[in-house]
N, C-alpha and C positions, 0 to 999 in steps of 0.2 A: 477583312477578310475570311472564311469560312475555313478551315482544314483541309487539304489536297486528299483524297482517299488512302496516299502513301504514311502521309501523317496520322489519320485515324486507323489504318492496318499495323501502325507502331502502337499505339493507344492500345487495340482490341487488344496486341499481344502481349503485353507488358499486364494488362488489367487479368488476362488469365493466367498469367505467369505467378503472376503477383496474390492472385487468389481474390480480384477487384482493389488492390492498394496500388493506386495512380499518385504519385506526388504532385502538389500544387505545382511546382514549377513547371515539371512536365507539363501538365494540362496547360499552363500560362505561355509555355512552346510552342504548340502546336494548335492552338485553340485562336488564341488571342492575336489579333493583328500587329508586327513589329511597332506601324504607328502606333498605335494605341500603347503598346506599351514602354516605348520612347516619353507620348504624352504622359504618362503615371511617371514614367523615371524623372521627368523634367519636374513636378507638380512634387513629389516627396522629396526634390534634391536629393537622388541617387548616386552614385560615384561606381559608373561600370568600371570594372577588373580587363587588365589585358590593353590600358593606355588607349581604350576606345573611346571619342563623344559620345555624346548621347544620341545625338540625331543621325549618327552610321552606326550606333551599335546594333547587334544581331538578339534575335527573339533568344537563342541560348545563353547570352550574356548578361541580359535582362531579366530574364523571367526567373531565376534563384534570386536574384536581390531582392527584386519585388516577394518573393513568396517568403521571404524571413521578416515581412513586416509581420507584428504585433500589437501594433496600434489599432483598436476597433475599427474607427471611420475608414484607415486606409485600406484595412482585410477587406471590410464591407466593399470598399470600391473593388479590389482588384478582384473579390471573388464576384462581381457585379460584372466586369468586365467578361468573365467567360462566358455570360447569357446575353451581351450585347449583337442584335441584327449587324449582318453587315452594312459599310456604307453603301451607298448608292453612286460612289465613283468607282467602286471595281469591273476592273473592266468587262466587257460581257463575253468572253472568248474564256474568263476562270470560270472554275469549279467553284467561286463562292456562293453565288446565290442558289446550284443546285445542294451544294452541303452542310445549307445554315439550318437545317431544320435536322439532320441526323448527327449534326456537331451537337444542336440546343437539345438536344433528346439524352446522349451520351450523360452530356453536362446534369442535365435533369437526374439521369439514372443513377449517377456517381453521387449526388445530393441523397439520393434515395436511400444509397448502400449506406452512407454518413447515420441518414437518420436512423434505420434499422440497427445498426450496430449502437448507435446511443440508448434505443430502445431497450435492447440485449443486453447492454449494461447495467442498465437501471433495473433490469429484473435480476439480476444477480445479484445487484447490490442489495436489493429487497431481500432475498433469499438470504444471503449472509446478514443480514439483519437479526430476521427472522430465527436462522442458525444460532447467531448470537445470545437471542433471549432464549432460545430454548436451553443451550448451556449454561446460560446463567441459573435458572432455573434448575436445573439438573447440578450443576454445583451446590447451590443450597440444599438440595435434598441429600445429597451427600456429606453435606458437612452436619446436619440435623443427624444422620444415620452415625454416621462417627463419631457425635456426641454421647448419642443413646449406645453405643456398643461401648465407646469409652468409661461412660455410666453403669453401665450391665459388667463390664470386667472388673471396673474396680472393688464393686459390690463382690463377686465372686472372690477376689482375692481376700479382700477382708472375710468372706466365709470360710474362706479357706486355712487363713492366718487363725480363726475364733476354733476352728475344728480344731488346728494343732496342737494349739495350746490346753485347749480340752479336752484331749485326749488321756485316757485312764492311764498313769504310771506302771500300774501293773503290768499290762498289756503296750508294751514300747515296740514289739516286731508288731501288730496288728495293722493291717493294709489298711490304708486311708480308703476316703471314699472316692471307688473309680468313679463312679459318674459325675461328682463333683470335679475332678480333675477332667475329666472328657471336656465335662461343657468350658471349662477353664482354658482348654486348649482350640478348642473349637472358636471361641470368643476372641482370641488371641490373632488366631488367624483370617478371624472376618475384619479384625481391627485393622490388619496388615494391608488385605483387599481395600477393605474402604481408604486408606490410606492412599494407596498407588493410585485407585481412582482420581481419587481425589487430584493429586498431581498430575493427572492426564487431563483432566478436564481443565483444570488452572493454566498448564500451556495450550490446548487448544483455545481455549479462550483468547490468550493472547493472539494468537496466528490469527484466531478469527477480527479480532480488532486490525490487526496489522492490515489484512488483506481487504478489511471493510475501508481502510483509508486510501491502500491503490487504487481501489474502484471508486471512488470518489473523486481522486485527484485525475483519473484517467478521462470518468464521462465528461468532467470541467473541463479538460484541454480539447475534448472532440466537441463540443458544444460550442466552443470560439471558434472554432473554423467553419462551423455552420453559418449562413450569411442571417442579418438579422428576419431579412423578409420571410425566409423560411423557416425558421424556427418556430415550434408547435408552444402553447402554452402547456407547462406541465403540471401534471397534478401534484399537490406538495406532498412529499413524502411521510409516512406515518412518524410522529416525535418518539423519540430513542426513549426506550423505557430507563426511568431512573436509575442510577446505579447506585450501590449498596457503598457506602463512603465506609472506608477503611483503611486507617495509616499501616502501612508498609514499613517494616524496622528492619534498617538496613543493618548487616552486620559486616564490619567494615575488616576487611582484610591486613595482614602487614604489607601484601605487596602493595594498595592500596595508596597508603601512608609513606611504603618507600617512592613511587610514583610522583608527590606531592610535593619531593624535595627539589624537582631539576624544575621547577614549573615557579612563574611569577607569582605574586600576591593576588593579583588580577585575577589570573585563570584558575587560583585555588577557590577564591571568592565564587566565580563563576560556576564551578565544578561544587561549592555547598548549599549555592541558589539552588542548582538542577536538583541535587539529591533531595533539599526541603521540600520542593514541587514535587517530585514523584513520590515521595512517602504519603505526602497528604492529596494528591489528586490522582495518581494510578496512570495505568499505562495507557491512558485514554488521551490524556491532557497535550493536544496537537503540536504545542511548539516544542515538547521535547522530544517526539520523532522515536520513540521508544518502538524498536525491533529486534527481529533475531537474525543472527549472524551466520552465515556460511552453513548453514544445515547441522549447527551445534547445540550445545546447551549454552552458547554464550551471547549476551543480550547488549545491547548499547542503546544510552541515551546522550541526547544533544545538551551540553552546558553551553556551547557557543558554538561559531562559524566554523572553528578549524579544531577545537576540543570535543572528546566524547567520552563519557564512563560506561567502563563495562560493568557487568554482573551477571550473575546466575540465579536461578529461580531456585528455590528452597521448597523441601513438601507438605511447608506449612502456610507458604503465601509470602514469606518474609524473602530476603535477598540477599546476599554475599557477594559486596563491592570491591573488585577485583582490582583493578587499577582504572589511570585516570591518564589516557592519551592522547597522540595529534591525531585527526581525522586522515593528514595523508602517511600515517604509520598504520593503518587499522591490517592491512594484510600481515606483518611484521606481528602487529601486538598481538591478532588472532590465533596465530600461529605459534607466538611462545605461550600463551594460554591454555591453548589445547595439549602441546606437551605436559605443561605442568599438572591441568586437571586428567 
């Protein structure tokens, strides 16, 4: 049976209020006939809430249960019920045959919105990857500039030391080479600026990696909600550029050793294994779930389901390992590290 005008009005108001966002449970409740919902619930072995039997359960009880399905085949059947035409057995005095067209059109419009949102997220993901490539190129350029600046500073310092040693003893009060000292100060200032820019680029690169993983997860979640018959063949994304392998040196702080004292041996082994994997594979290794926390300089990596290793980035790209803590106590740990930091 097609939805009544009142149900369509409710769906329209909800779509306008939530910027086109309509939960699957709400669509099932107002569009799919209750007999069809009961049939799907019987096939899936769903147990209704509120003490109802399946043959007497209303749509508002069955729809949320069916919307929770995560099996691809079952979810496809549930979504397909939204596009099924009304049954011929509907009474002629009901508005089912008249409203079937608008209901199907609204369902197709909702699927089109989902497709558009997936396309937008893919475009944002591609832009994020392009920004990541540019950030890596910029990082390598800054590293080369910093290396050249360090070498030039070392040469200037050696030249200044040689000039100081070779200065004639008969004129101890002679003024030093002002041009050389001016150049030395300029090189030191340039070196400090390059080091600060390098640190900022490293932080931005880590944030871009975290954002890229979030976008990929969101795209995968949205694609799973689209019926297989509506999915379009997507062009393969360009391969990610190979990362420059670099071993990250962990500087273990006293607080890290102190946090190991209250942990079991298995937890300590998992923490060391995760740290070794992070040092060799870097921030982008998916199993570690490396991310920045609480809008501060503290980061975390996953040692196990309930354990996290907390660290801070150093200016040279290495890390200070701060603590091994339980995932449930993360807020307390972050507050304590912020007070200490």
